[in-house]
C-alpha positions, -999 to 999 in steps of 0.1 A, spaced: -648 487 290 -650 522 277 -664 548 306 -676 577 290 -686 604 314 -709 631 299 -727 660 315 -751 666 291 -771 639 268 -762 660 238 -725 656 245 -726 620 227 -747 607 195 -753 571 205 -757 561 168 -720 565 166 -712 535 189 -715 504 169 -699 479 193 -723 466 220 -716 457 257 -681 475 256 -694 512 267 -706 524 298 -721 561 302 -718 581 335 -745 609 336 -727 635 356 -751 666 356 -739 692 380 -753 723 362 -782 719 338 -817 713 345 -827 689 319 -860 673 309 -868 639 330 -886 626 296 -856 635 274 -830 616 301 -855 588 302 -856 586 264 -819 586 263 -819 559 291 -839 535 268 -816 542 238 -788 530 259 -805 499 269 -813 492 231 -776 495 224 -764 474 255 -747 505 271 -745 504 305 -760 540 323 -749 551 356 -758 582 374 -738 605 395 -742 612 430 -782 609 427 -796 577 437 -831 587 435 -829 596 399 -810 564 392 -836 544 406 -866 566 388 -844 560 353 -839 523 362 -802 530 357 -775 503 359 -760 518 388 -746 547 406 -714 568 403 -700 579 436 -676 609 431 -645 616 451 -662 642 469 -689 618 483 -673 599 515 -707 589 528 -702 555 546 -739 545 550 -750 518 529 -771 524 498 -805 513 500 -806 493 468 -830 467 461 -816 452 428 -790 426 428 -774 438 397 -771 475 405 -736 485 401 -715 511 422 -686 531 405 -664 552 425 -638 579 419 -606 585 437 -573 606 434 -551 586 459 -549 556 481 -568 569 510 -596 577 486 -593 542 471 -598 525 503 -628 547 510 -643 537 476 -635 500 484 -655 503 519 -686 519 497 -683 486 478 -676 501 443 -670 474 418 -649 499 395 -628 529 408 -620 557 385 -585 568 394 -575 604 384 -553 621 370 -533 597 347 -519 622 325 -518 660 325 -550 677 319 -560 707 299 -579 730 327 -551 725 352 -516 718 339 -498 722 373 -519 697 391 -503 666 400 -506 634 381 -501 596 384 -484 585 355 -482 548 342 -458 535 369 -477 550 397 -511 539 382 -497 502 380 -488 502 415 -522 513 427 -534 485 409 -514 460 427 -525 475 463 -564 474 453 -588 448 455 -611 467 433 -607 471 393 -591 507 387 -598 526 356 -575 553 346 -592 588 341 -578 623 332 -558 638 305 -566 610 281 -567 622 244 -564 609 209 -527 616 210 -519 593 240 -544 565 234 -516 542 226 -499 546 258 -526 529 277 -518 497 264 -489 497 293 -511 500 321 -531 472 343 -567 480 336 -597 465 319 -604 500 304 -603 538 306 -626 568 312 -626 597 293 -646 634 299 -633 662 281 -623 645 250 -660 631 244 -672 667 244 -644 680 220 -642 652 196 -668 624 203 -668 609 168 -631 607 166 -626 592 201 -654 567 196 -640 557 160 -607 551 175 -617 529 202 -628 502 175 
């Protein structure tokens, strides 16, 4: 699975995605106010292409859009159970360390996006996991860990050395959406 994190529905052109059932879009809108109708139309296009659609940290919006699930960021450390009536409603979490992985496990996340696998452009001095530490974390966790952070066109080949069902990208989708999507095939 390929987890594409977008902050705006214009960050990605769904017509570029040709493979069905491989992609999962996480809509993480922290700053911009977007028209609900535009977002609903985008959600419908995702459904037609069999692309799973998740909303970050906003259960109300996820329910209104009839999203496939919710994404809980690493800052979301609430323990109260989500009031979800649908059985197939997915929960994805985000973590940076073992303590946060355990928290996301308690929040019943199916997938946990573990950051930062490689060096990121916006903070070159921040600590990274690397391939070996990421693989050790996958052995310690009951949940499926997905690498996030610093994944670019130039290091996609290194991902075959990790124990994961997929990977997540954020900044590379904004910079080169067509190139990264074409490379995934």
